[in-house]
DOVEX-416949 format. One record per residue (C-alpha): residue in three letters; x, y, z. Coordinates in nm, 3 decimals, decimal comma, always signed. Example, Ala and Ser with C-alpha at 12.3 -4.5 7.8 and 13.67 -1.06 7.14 Angstrom:
% DOVEX-416949
['ALA'; [+1,230; -0,450; +0,780]];
['SER'; [+1,367; -0,106; +0,714]];
END
This chain:
% DOVEX-416949
['MET'; [+0,000; +0,048; -0,008]];
['VAL'; [+0,128; +0,326; -0,097]];
['SER'; [+0,085; +0,616; +0,195]];
['ASN'; [-0,047; +0,998; +0,099]];
['SER'; [+0,307; +1,109; +0,155]];
['THR'; [+0,488; +0,889; -0,105]];
['MET'; [+0,191; +0,935; -0,394]];
['ALA'; [+0,183; +1,339; -0,336]];
['VAL'; [+0,637; +1,290; -0,376]];
['TRP'; [+0,539; +1,103; -0,683]];
['ILE'; [+0,304; +1,382; -0,818]];
['ILE'; [+0,528; +1,647; -0,740]];
['SER'; [+0,804; +1,425; -0,868]];
['MET'; [+0,584; +1,395; -1,265]];
['CYS'; [+0,517; +1,766; -1,257]];
['TRP'; [+0,831; +1,818; -1,200]];
['ARG'; [+1,032; +1,639; -1,513]];
['ARG'; [+0,739; +1,754; -1,737]];
['SER'; [+0,727; +2,162; -1,678]];
['THR'; [+1,161; +2,098; -1,698]];
['LYS'; [+1,133; +1,879; -1,996]];
['MET'; [+0,924; +2,184; -2,100]];
['THR'; [+1,115; +2,396; -2,072]];
['THR'; [+1,472; +2,255; -2,201]];
['LYS'; [+1,361; +2,189; -2,551]];
['PRO'; [+1,476; +2,444; -2,706]];
['ASN'; [+1,284; +2,533; -3,105]];
['HIS'; [+0,959; +2,464; -2,792]];
['GLN'; [+0,752; +2,759; -2,858]];
['THR'; [+0,375; +2,861; -2,631]];
['GLY'; [+0,114; +3,030; -2,701]];
['PHE'; [-0,214; +2,994; -2,891]];
['THR'; [-0,228; +2,859; -3,256]];
['LEU'; [-0,388; +3,029; -3,528]];
['ILE'; [-0,692; +2,760; -3,560]];
['GLU'; [-0,817; +2,791; -3,196]];
['VAL'; [-0,779; +3,259; -3,166]];
['MET'; [-0,930; +3,205; -3,503]];
['ALA'; [-1,216; +3,005; -3,317]];
['ALA'; [-1,292; +3,274; -3,034]];
['LEU'; [-1,268; +3,561; -3,200]];
['ALA'; [-1,617; +3,395; -3,432]];
['ILE'; [-1,695; +3,284; -3,022]];
['PHE'; [-1,688; +3,672; -2,954]];
['ALA'; [-1,826; +3,774; -3,243]];
['LEU'; [-2,158; +3,573; -3,206]];
['ALA'; [-2,194; +3,710; -2,886]];
['ALA'; [-2,122; +4,077; -2,969]];
['ILE'; [-2,384; +4,019; -3,299]];
['ALA'; [-2,624; +3,856; -3,065]];
['GLY'; [-2,536; +4,214; -2,754]];
['ILE'; [-2,647; +4,421; -3,059]];
['SER'; [-2,965; +4,261; -3,183]];
['SER'; [-3,099; +4,254; -2,884]];
['SER'; [-2,999; +4,671; -2,799]];
['SER'; [-3,099; +4,700; -3,099]];
['GLY'; [-3,465; +4,541; -3,077]];
['HIS'; [-3,533; +4,644; -2,688]];
['LEU'; [-3,450; +5,066; -2,838]];
['ASN'; [-3,734; +5,021; -3,110]];
['ASP'; [-3,959; +4,893; -2,898]];
['LEU'; [-3,780; +5,150; -2,646]];
['SER'; [-3,933; +5,387; -2,914]];
['TYR'; [-4,312; +5,204; -2,959]];
['MET'; [-4,436; +5,258; -2,586]];
['GLN'; [-4,292; +5,594; -2,568]];
['GLU'; [-4,527; +5,694; -2,959]];
['LYS'; [-4,822; +5,484; -2,806]];
['THR'; [-4,774; +5,658; -2,462]];
['LEU'; [-4,823; +5,968; -2,625]];
['ALA'; [-5,138; +5,858; -2,869]];
['ARG'; [-5,274; +5,821; -2,512]];
['TYR'; [-5,317; +6,109; -2,373]];
['ALA'; [-5,370; +6,259; -2,758]];
['ALA'; [-5,695; +6,011; -2,702]];
['SER'; [-5,729; +6,184; -2,364]];
['ASN'; [-5,761; +6,474; -2,476]];
['ALA'; [-5,919; +6,480; -2,761]];
['VAL'; [-6,287; +6,274; -2,535]];
['ALA'; [-6,247; +6,567; -2,243]];
['ARG'; [-6,290; +6,780; -2,566]];
['MET'; [-6,533; +6,544; -2,706]];
['SER'; [-6,713; +6,589; -2,400]];
['LEU'; [-6,761; +6,945; -2,450]];
['GLU'; [-7,004; +6,955; -2,674]];
['TYR'; [-7,303; +6,795; -2,648]];
['PRO'; [-7,528; +6,608; -2,855]];
['PRO'; [-7,135; +6,461; -2,972]];
['ARG'; [-7,041; +6,511; -3,377]];
['ASP'; [-6,969; +6,200; -3,570]];
['ASN'; [-6,654; +6,131; -3,763]];
['SER'; [-6,545; +6,424; -3,655]];
['ASN'; [-6,213; +6,495; -3,624]];
['GLY'; [-5,866; +6,654; -3,533]];
['THR'; [-5,485; +6,674; -3,416]];
['GLU'; [-5,328; +6,657; -3,098]];
['ILE'; [-4,974; +6,780; -3,030]];
['ILE'; [-4,822; +6,625; -2,752]];
['ALA'; [-4,398; +6,642; -2,705]];
['ASP'; [-4,349; +6,815; -3,009]];
['GLN'; [-4,567; +6,492; -3,173]];
['SER'; [-4,891; +6,547; -3,409]];
['PHE'; [-5,189; +6,297; -3,384]];
['ASN'; [-5,503; +6,334; -3,542]];
['TRP'; [-5,750; +6,131; -3,410]];
['THR'; [-6,140; +6,074; -3,520]];
['VAL'; [-6,456; +5,948; -3,344]];
['GLU'; [-6,748; +5,782; -3,408]];
['VAL'; [-7,091; +5,830; -3,278]];
['SER'; [-7,319; +5,557; -3,162]];
['ASP'; [-7,660; +5,491; -3,027]];
['THR'; [-7,731; +5,270; -2,721]];
['PRO'; [-8,029; +5,177; -2,614]];
['ASN'; [-8,128; +5,470; -2,418]];
['GLU'; [-8,221; +5,827; -2,514]];
['GLY'; [-7,973; +6,067; -2,516]];
['ILE'; [-7,714; +5,837; -2,412]];
['TYR'; [-7,373; +5,782; -2,650]];
['TYR'; [-7,189; +5,554; -2,713]];
['VAL'; [-6,843; +5,768; -2,848]];
['THR'; [-6,503; +5,573; -2,970]];
['VAL'; [-6,179; +5,770; -3,076]];
['ARG'; [-5,895; +5,658; -3,258]];
['VAL'; [-5,578; +5,841; -3,267]];
['ALA'; [-5,301; +5,742; -3,549]];
['PRO'; [-4,972; +5,905; -3,594]];
['ALA'; [-5,011; +6,236; -3,855]];
['ASP'; [-4,715; +6,087; -4,030]];
['ASP'; [-4,909; +5,761; -4,060]];
['PRO'; [-5,020; +5,733; -4,473]];
['GLU'; [-5,235; +5,489; -4,352]];
['GLN'; [-5,332; +5,649; -4,047]];
['ARG'; [-5,343; +5,290; -3,843]];
['PRO'; [-5,443; +5,361; -3,476]];
['LEU'; [-5,189; +5,353; -3,232]];
['HIS'; [-5,474; +5,412; -2,935]];
['GLN'; [-5,887; +5,391; -2,864]];
['ILE'; [-6,052; +5,513; -2,644]];
['SER'; [-6,428; +5,428; -2,596]];
['VAL'; [-6,646; +5,615; -2,321]];
['TYR'; [-7,057; +5,704; -2,284]];
['GLN'; [-7,159; +6,010; -2,350]];
['GLY'; [-7,470; +6,181; -2,157]];
['PRO'; [-7,620; +6,555; -2,157]];
['ILE'; [-7,395; +6,833; -1,979]];
['ARG'; [-7,537; +6,890; -1,649]];
['GLN'; [-7,590; +7,273; -1,567]];
END
């Protein structure tokens, strides 16, 4: 049976022999091969591309959410304008400027089973969007103005 100290001495002597062999060779050079360096660069490039793609997508989402929030403010302003007149006018439209961005709004008015109560829907789209796809929509019930 071999004792622990004998085993430790044997391991140390093997490591020492291996290290002295490597340092005593005159033509032996240490370092990475070209293939290893290119593989490492390829892995780093893939990681960098993934990071850039992710941050770009995040910035696009952030811009969309900002525009959608501003459209919500414009819709709220349009609903407030519509609440000042009774009865509401169907197919009326206008423009709201929020944070230096223009938003077009349109109103659709529907009758309800209750007399004098209307269902008003306001749709808001960016002014520079040629298709006028709504970013936000608010629907409210509007009745006569109390005095």
